[in-house]
C-alpha positions, 0 to 999 in steps of 0.5 A: 808333700804334694810335689813329691807325692806326684812322683809316686815314690811309694808306688814305685817301691812296689815296682822294684820288686818286679824289676828285681831280676833285671836289676842285678844285671842292669842298673841303667835307667834306674836311679835313687833320690833323697827328696828331703836332702835335696830340698834342705840342701838347696842354696836358696833355702840356706840363703833364706835361713841366713836372711831370716836370722838377720831380719828377725834377729831381735825377735830370735834373741828375745826368744833365746833369752826367754828359753834360757831363763826357762831352762834355768828355772827347769834345772833348778826345779829338777835338781832336787838334791841340789848337786848341780846335776840332773840325774835320770831319776830327777829328769823322769820326775818331770814326766810324772804326776808329782809336785815337781812335774806339776811345777815343771808344766806350770813353768813351761805353760807360763813361758812358752806362749811368749817364746812362740810369739817371738819365734812366730814371724821367723818360723812362718818366714822359714816355712814360706821359703821352704814351701817355695823350694819344695815346689821346685823339687818335682821340676828339678827331678823331671829335668834330671830324669830327662837329661840322664834318660832315667826310667824309674826313680826310687826313694833310698828306703825303697830298695835294699841295695843300689850302687852309689852311681845310681843316686841322683840327689846331688844332680837334683840339688844342682838343678834346683840351685840353677833354676831357683838361686833365691826365694822370698822370706816374706809371705803374702798377707794371710798366707798359711803353710800347707800341712806337708810344709809344716811336717817337712819344716818340723823334720828340718828343725829336728835335724837342726837341733840334732846337729847342734847337739852333736856340735855341743858334744864335740865342743864346738859352739852351737847355734843360739837357741831359738834360731830357725836355722844354723849359721852359714856353714852349719846348715844340716846337709842331709847326706844323700844315700850312698855318698 
């Protein structure tokens, strides 16, 4: 992600080694921040996801219906003993080279293009919104650094321990929310996301799916299949380190 790369968090991880002796006696001027949590938790991104779910509802519903049909077909193919359950052995058969695996791959290859085509406009809109929010991370970080007189900001995984008070992720979120309350979900003609945006969006969607799986396990209703983000209040808020 270009804006985060500018801050050279990876390079600063090496600096923490040199500062280790002083850090035990003093934490002033040293802070941690979780970039993905700040970006995913921005109100502008949450609002964009809600707007996308409404704007592209017909396409997303179409994709969800096609996905549900595919899932039903796959369950039928995998449930070889017809007991209504998919055992580990039956699921493993889909990864092999046998007849069942070939049928599963054929069903997926036939259904997936239509599902991806229906989801495409919503996902592109989501990527555009995410890229705009991502661009605000570096200015927000610098504003917090200046306001708090911070000298070094480390990624949480660059250090073994830091007091919770050193985490300024929520301050960065607040600054992004202040400076950028909304973003557009309408990409310019011929716009394509940066590779960093694609990777970050994939990370976000994995969080969405993991959150949906947890909700299902807890007995709570899960977001509809194909929805680019959870409904209001269900957006996965990546928890800042130490909070």
